[in-house]
C-alpha positions in Angstrom: 7.5 52.0 -9.4 10.5 49.9 -10.0 12.4 51.5 -12.9 13.9 47.9 -13.8 10.7 46.4 -15.0 10.2 49.1 -17.7 12.5 50.8 -20.1 14.3 53.9 -18.4 12.9 56.5 -20.8 9.1 55.1 -20.6 9.6 54.9 -16.8 11.0 58.7 -16.8 8.1 59.5 -19.0 5.5 58.0 -16.7 7.2 60.1 -13.6 7.4 63.6 -15.6 3.9 63.4 -16.8 2.4 62.4 -13.2 4.1 65.4 -12.0 3.3 67.8 -14.5 -0.8 66.7 -13.9 -0.2 68.4 -10.4 2.1 71.1 -11.5 2.2 74.8 -10.2 2.0 77.1 -13.3 5.4 78.2 -13.0 8.0 78.2 -15.6 10.5 76.2 -13.1 7.7 73.6 -13.3 8.7 71.7 -16.4 12.6 71.7 -15.5 11.8 70.6 -11.9 9.8 67.8 -13.4 12.3 66.6 -15.6 14.8 66.7 -12.6 12.7 64.6 -10.5 11.5 62.3 -13.1 15.2 61.7 -14.2 16.1 61.3 -10.5 13.7 59.1 -9.5 15.1 56.6 -12.2 18.5 57.1 -10.9 19.8 59.6 -13.8 22.1 62.4 -12.7 24.1 62.9 -9.4 21.7 64.5 -7.4 21.8 62.9 -3.9 19.0 61.6 -1.6 16.4 64.2 -1.4 18.0 66.3 -4.2 20.8 67.1 -1.7 18.0 69.5 0.0 17.4 67.3 3.2 14.2 65.8 3.6 12.2 68.8 4.8 13.4 71.3 2.2 12.5 68.3 -0.2 9.1 68.1 0.7 8.6 71.5 0.5 9.8 71.7 -2.9 7.7 69.0 -4.0 4.5 70.5 -1.9 5.1 73.9 -3.6 5.5 73.0 -7.2 3.5 69.6 -7.6 1.0 69.7 -4.7 0.0 66.2 -2.8 1.5 63.8 -5.1 3.2 61.2 -3.1 6.4 62.0 -2.4 9.0 60.5 -4.7 12.4 58.7 -3.3 15.4 58.3 -5.2 16.5 55.0 -6.7 19.7 53.4 -5.2 21.8 53.5 -7.9 22.5 57.1 -8.0 26.2 58.6 -9.1 28.5 60.0 -6.6 29.1 63.8 -6.2 32.7 64.7 -6.4 33.9 65.2 -2.7 36.9 67.5 -3.9 33.9 70.1 -5.0 31.9 70.2 -1.1 33.7 73.3 -0.1 32.7 75.3 -3.5 29.3 74.3 -3.3 28.1 77.1 -0.9 30.3 79.4 -2.6 28.3 78.7 -6.1 25.1 79.1 -4.1 26.1 82.7 -2.9 27.3 83.3 -6.6 24.0 82.0 -8.0 22.0 83.8 -5.5 23.8 87.2 -6.1 22.0 87.4 -9.2 18.5 85.9 -8.0 15.7 87.1 -9.8 14.3 87.1 -6.0 14.6 85.9 -2.5 12.0 83.0 -2.6 12.4 79.8 -1.3 11.9 78.2 -4.8 15.0 80.2 -6.2 17.1 79.1 -3.3 16.3 75.6 -3.8 17.2 75.7 -7.4 20.6 77.4 -6.6 21.4 74.8 -4.3 20.1 71.8 -6.8 22.3 73.3 -9.5 25.2 74.0 -7.1 25.0 70.4 -6.0 24.9 69.0 -9.5 28.5 71.0 -10.2 29.9 68.2 -8.4 29.1 65.6 -10.9 31.5 65.1 -14.0 29.4 65.4 -16.9 27.5 68.5 -18.6 25.8 70.4 -15.9 22.3 69.7 -17.4 23.0 65.9 -17.6 24.2 66.0 -13.8 21.1 68.0 -12.7 18.6 65.8 -14.7 17.2 68.4 -16.8 16.7 66.7 -20.5 18.5 69.5 -22.4 20.9 72.1 -22.3 18.0 74.6 -23.4 16.2 73.5 -20.0 19.1 74.3 -17.9 19.6 77.6 -19.7 16.0 78.4 -19.4 16.3 77.5 -15.7 19.1 79.9 -15.0 17.6 82.6 -17.2 14.2 82.7 -15.3 16.1 82.4 -11.8 19.3 83.9 -12.3 18.8 86.5 -15.5 21.8 88.8 -14.6 24.0 86.1 -14.3 22.5 84.3 -17.5 23.1 87.7 -19.5 26.9 87.5 -18.3 27.3 84.3 -20.3 26.8 86.4 -23.6 29.0 84.1 -25.6 27.2 80.9 -24.7 29.9 79.1 -22.7 29.0 75.6 -21.0 27.1 76.5 -17.9 29.2 74.4 -15.6 32.7 76.2 -17.1 30.8 79.2 -16.7 29.8 79.0 -12.9 33.4 78.0 -11.9 34.9 80.8 -14.4 32.8 83.4 -12.4 33.8 82.0 -9.0 37.4 82.6 -10.3 36.2 86.0 -11.4 34.8 86.7 -7.9 37.9 85.9 -6.2 40.1 87.6 -8.4 41.8 84.1 -9.5 42.7 83.9 -13.5 44.0 80.8 -14.1 43.5 80.7 -18.0 47.0 81.3 -19.8 45.4 83.0 -23.0 44.4 86.5 -22.9 41.1 86.0 -24.2 38.9 82.9 -24.6 39.2 83.4 -28.7 42.8 82.5 -28.3 42.9 79.9 -25.9 44.1 76.2 -27.3 40.8 74.9 -25.4 38.2 77.3 -26.7 35.8 74.0 -27.8 35.7 72.4 -24.4 34.4 75.6 -23.0 32.0 76.6 -26.0 31.8 73.5 -28.0 28.8 71.4 -28.5 27.7 69.2 -25.9 
């Protein structure tokens, strides 16, 4: 269905409802339906096949939404920042280190989040979920130990990149603590 003929919000709702009508009873189904509905209308930064490749995309789609006809992304997708290509696998590794289990579903979600980190907006917007709360639920469900470490509610993209720095022993913040940092609102302020 072409998003150009109906309002993007109405089109997104149609895709979302269609997916949920066939969704697996799983806490990941709603945020994934949000991602797919937005992606189908060209919202977010996830590339063709959500960056998973066609075969894995089809497995994700079949697993969560059954035999619903395959979706194809609209051609107006935003670009990922190629300077962050080298960090994508590091982010996947970081996420999977704290994964609740080693299922394909958790690995797919780690890949989606890591790919969306290459966008220039808030992670929830680049991923295509409809709110920061949806992103927080997705991370808490699949990476509970990681979510627990974000006990001060730092913005997720900043938190993930900070965790990469901590893992590598790189400390680029000049302030002795976040409370004393001049960029505190950039990391913890409202989105």
